[in-house]
TORLUM-580870 format. One record per atom (N, C-alpha, C): x, y negated, z negated; residue in three letters; residue number from 1. Coordinates in steps of 0.05 Angstrom, whole numbers, plus 5000, padded with zeros to 4 digits. Last residue first. Layout:
TORLUM-580870
     px     py     pz   resn   resi
      X      Y      Z    ALA    NUM
...
***
This chain:
TORLUM-580870
     px     py     pz   resn   resi
   0323   5619   6830    PHE     87
   0329   5614   6859    PHE     87
   0326   5640   6873    PHE     87
   0318   5631   6779    LEU     86
   0296   5617   6790    LEU     86
   0301   5618   6822    LEU     86
   0364   5649   6759    ARG     85
   0344   5669   6762    ARG     85
   0322   5656   6776    ARG     85
   0395   5603   6752    TYR     84
   0403   5623   6773    TYR     84
   0380   5644   6777    TYR     84
   0381   5570   6711    LYS     83
   0366   5568   6738    LYS     83
   0373   5588   6757    LYS     83
   0383   5615   6656    SER     82
   0392   5593   6671    SER     82
   0374   5589   6695    SER     82
   0387   5633   6589    MET     81
   0368   5633   6612    MET     81
   0378   5611   6629    MET     81
   0458   5642   6569    GLY     80
   0428   5643   6565    GLY     80
   0414   5643   6590    GLY     80
   0516   5631   6598    ASN     79
   0498   5620   6576    ASN     79
   0470   5620   6580    ASN     79
   0541   5643   6647    GLN     78
   0542   5664   6623    GLN     78
   0522   5654   6601    GLN     78
   0513   5636   6711    PRO     77
   0524   5625   6688    PRO     77
   0521   5643   6664    PRO     77
   0528   5689   6763    ALA     76
   0508   5675   6745    ALA     76
   0523   5658   6720    ALA     76
   0570   5676   6820    ASN     75
   0565   5688   6797    ASN     75
   0542   5672   6779    ASN     75
   0582   5687   6887    ILE     74
   0572   5668   6866    ILE     74
   0560   5685   6842    ILE     74
   0608   5720   6922    SER     73
   0623   5712   6900    SER     73
   0610   5691   6883    SER     73
   0570   5735   6960    GLY     72
   0578   5754   6938    GLY     72
   0592   5743   6916    GLY     72
   0566   5689   6992    GLN     71
   0544   5694   6974    GLN     71
   0553   5717   6954    GLN     71
   0614   5692   7017    ILE     70
   0612   5672   6999    ILE     70
   0588   5680   6981    ILE     70
   0601   5737   7052    PHE     69
   0625   5737   7034    PHE     69
   0623   5714   7009    PHE     69
   0559   5717   7078    VAL     68
   0554   5739   7063    VAL     68
   0576   5742   7041    VAL     68
   0582   5676   7107    SER     67
   0563   5670   7090    SER     67
   0555   5691   7068    SER     67
   0617   5706   7141    PHE     66
   0626   5688   7125    PHE     66
   0611   5678   7100    PHE     66
   0581   5733   7174    PHE     65
   0599   5749   7153    PHE     65
   0610   5729   7136    PHE     65
   0557   5691   7200    LEU     64
   0544   5708   7183    LEU     64
   0558   5722   7164    LEU     64
   0603   5670   7226    GLY     63
   0590   5654   7207    GLY     63
   0568   5670   7189    GLY     63
   0612   5714   7263    PHE     62
   0631   5705   7242    PHE     62
   0620   5687   7220    PHE     62
   0566   5712   7295    ILE     61
   0572   5731   7277    ILE     61
   0590   5729   7255    ILE     61
   0581   5661   7322    GLY     60
   0556   5661   7305    GLY     60
   0556   5687   7285    GLY     60
   0626   5674   7346    PHE     59
   0627   5657   7326    PHE     59
   0602   5657   7309    PHE     59
   0605   5710   7382    GLY     58
   0627   5721   7362    GLY     58
   0627   5701   7338    GLY     58
   0580   5678   7418    GLY     57
   0564   5698   7401    GLY     57
   0583   5709   7378    GLY     57
   0625   5651   7441    ALA     56
   0604   5635   7425    ALA     56
   0588   5652   7406    ALA     56
   0651   5693   7465    MET     55
   0664   5682   7441    MET     55
   0644   5663   7427    MET     55
   0614   5702   7504    VAL     54
   0619   5725   7485    VAL     54
   0632   5712   7462    VAL     54
   0616   5658   7534    VAL     53
   0590   5666   7520    VAL     53
   0595   5687   7498    VAL     53
   0669   5654   7552    PRO     52
   0659   5637   7531    PRO     52
   0631   5644   7518    PRO     52
   0668   5703   7587    ILE     51
   0685   5703   7562    ILE     51
   0675   5680   7544    ILE     51
   0643   5695   7635    ILE     50
   0630   5707   7616    ILE     50
   0640   5706   7587    ILE     50
   0677   5681   7679    ASN     49
   0667   5660   7661    ASN     49
   0648   5669   7639    ASN     49
   0686   5724   7709    ARG     48
   0709   5715   7693    ARG     48
   0699   5693   7672    ARG     48
   0639   5729   7735    MET     47
   0644   5749   7717    MET     47
   0667   5740   7699    MET     47
   0641   5687   7775    VAL     46
   0622   5686   7754    VAL     46
   0627   5704   7727    VAL     46
   0674   5684   7817    LEU     45
   0686   5679   7792    LEU     45
   0665   5678   7771    LEU     45
   0645   5688   7867    GLY     44
   0662   5709   7858    GLY     44
   0674   5706   7831    GLY     44
   0613   5640   7872    PRO     43
   0602   5664   7861    PRO     43
   0618   5684   7853    PRO     43
   0624   5578   7866    ASN     42
   0642   5601   7874    ASN     42
   0631   5628   7861    ASN     42
   0581   5545   7861    MET     41
   0605   5536   7874    MET     41
   0621   5559   7883    MET     41
   0540   5575   7832    VAL     40
   0533   5557   7857    VAL     40
   0557   5553   7871    VAL     40
   0565   5594   7789    GLY     39
   0552   5611   7809    GLY     39
   0545   5598   7834    GLY     39
   0585   5550   7765    MET     38
   0604   5564   7776    MET     38
   0591   5585   7796    MET     38
   0536   5533   7743    SER     37
   0549   5517   7765    SER     37
   0570   5531   7778    SER     37
   0527   5575   7710    SER     36
   0508   5568   7726    SER     36
   0521   5552   7752    SER     36
   0571   5571   7675    ILE     35
   0567   5594   7690    ILE     35
   0547   5591   7713    ILE     35
   0561   5519   7650    GLY     34
   0582   5525   7665    GLY     34
   0583   5547   7683    GLY     34
   0510   5534   7623    VAL     33
   0510   5510   7645    VAL     33
   0536   5516   7662    VAL     33
   0534   5569   7589    GLY     32
   0514   5580   7608    GLY     32
   0510   5560   7629    GLY     32
   0567   5539   7556    SER     31
   0578   5557   7575    SER     31
   0559   5564   7594    SER     31
   0523   5510   7531    LYS     30
   0544   5495   7549    LYS     30
   0555   5514   7565    LYS     30
   0498   5551   7502    ALA     29
   0482   5536   7522    ALA     29
   0504   5524   7542    ALA     29
   0536   5572   7471    THR     28
   0526   5586   7491    THR     28
   0511   5572   7511    THR     28
   0548   5526   7437    GLY     27
   0568   5537   7453    GLY     27
   0556   5555   7476    GLY     27
   0499   5521   7410    TYR     26
   0508   5501   7430    TYR     26
   0533   5511   7447    TYR     26
   0500   5572   7385    ALA     25
   0477   5570   7406    ALA     25
   0485   5543   7423    ALA     25
   0541   5563   7353    ALA     24
   0543   5584   7373    ALA     24
   0522   5582   7390    ALA     24
   0527   5521   7325    GLY     23
   0548   5518   7336    GLY     23
   0549   5540   7358    GLY     23
   0481   5545   7294    ILE     22
   0479   5521   7313    ILE     22
   0501   5519   7331    ILE     22
   0512   5582   7265    ASN     21
   0494   5591   7289    ASN     21
   0486   5567   7305    ASN     21
   0542   5551   7232    ALA     20
   0556   5573   7248    ALA     20
   0537   5577   7270    ALA     20
   0503   5523   7206    PHE     19
   0518   5507   7223    PHE     19
   0536   5526   7243    PHE     19
   0478   5565   7174    VAL     18
   0460   5548   7194    VAL     18
   0480   5535   7217    VAL     18
   0517   5590   7143    LEU     17
   0503   5602   7162    LEU     17
   0490   5586   7182    LEU     17
   0534   5543   7114    ALA     16
   0555   5558   7130    ALA     16
   0539   5575   7150    ALA     16
   0485   5527   7089    SER     15
   0498   5508   7107    SER     15
   0516   5523   7126    SER     15
   0477   5576   7054    THR     14
   0454   5567   7077    THR     14
   0472   5551   7096    THR     14
   0525   5568   7020    VAL     13
   0522   5592   7039    VAL     13
   0499   5589   7060    VAL     13
   0512   5518   6998    GLY     12
   0537   5522   7013    GLY     12
   0536   5545   7034    GLY     12
   0464   5536   6970    MET     11
   0464   5517   6992    MET     11
   0490   5515   7011    MET     11
   0491   5572   6933    PHE     10
   0471   5577   6955    PHE     10
   0465   5561   6975    PHE     10
   0516   5532   6901    GLY      9
   0530   5555   6918    GLY      9
   0513   5567   6939    GLY      9
   0477   5500   6885    PHE      8
   0497   5489   6906    PHE      8
   0512   5508   6916    PHE      8
   0456   5539   6850    PHE      7
   0440   5525   6871    PHE      7
   0456   5514   6892    PHE      7
   0496   5549   6812    PRO      6
   0485   5569   6835    PRO      6
   0468   5560   6859    PRO      6
   0503   5499   6786    ALA      5
   0519   5511   6802    ALA      5
   0514   5531   6822    ALA      5
   0464   5480   6749    SER      4
   0460   5476   6777    SER      4
   0481   5487   6794    SER      4
   0491   5489   6701    ALA      3
   0466   5505   6708    ALA      3
   0459   5502   6735    ALA      3
   0561   5481   6706    PRO      2
   0534   5472   6698    PRO      2
   0513   5493   6707    PRO      2
   0610   5526   6672    CYS      1
   0599   5511   6693    CYS      1
   0570   5501   6690    CYS      1
***
């Protein structure tokens, strides 16, 4: 594999973590707006609408686990001094 392979591997890990947490934050914000409007219209159903907030947080944690698993599978190139040690 080329010497730049670990760099792109670590960039993949970073993008998995970043996009998962951006998506979780967006989902939490959108469901928070829904809970707020539900609290105004029908206060009795607010607790039922907590599920999307919990699911959005779960997706962020899933992204963290996924990035850790990907990071564990990145190996150093076998030939001599490489850029793997520089990152």
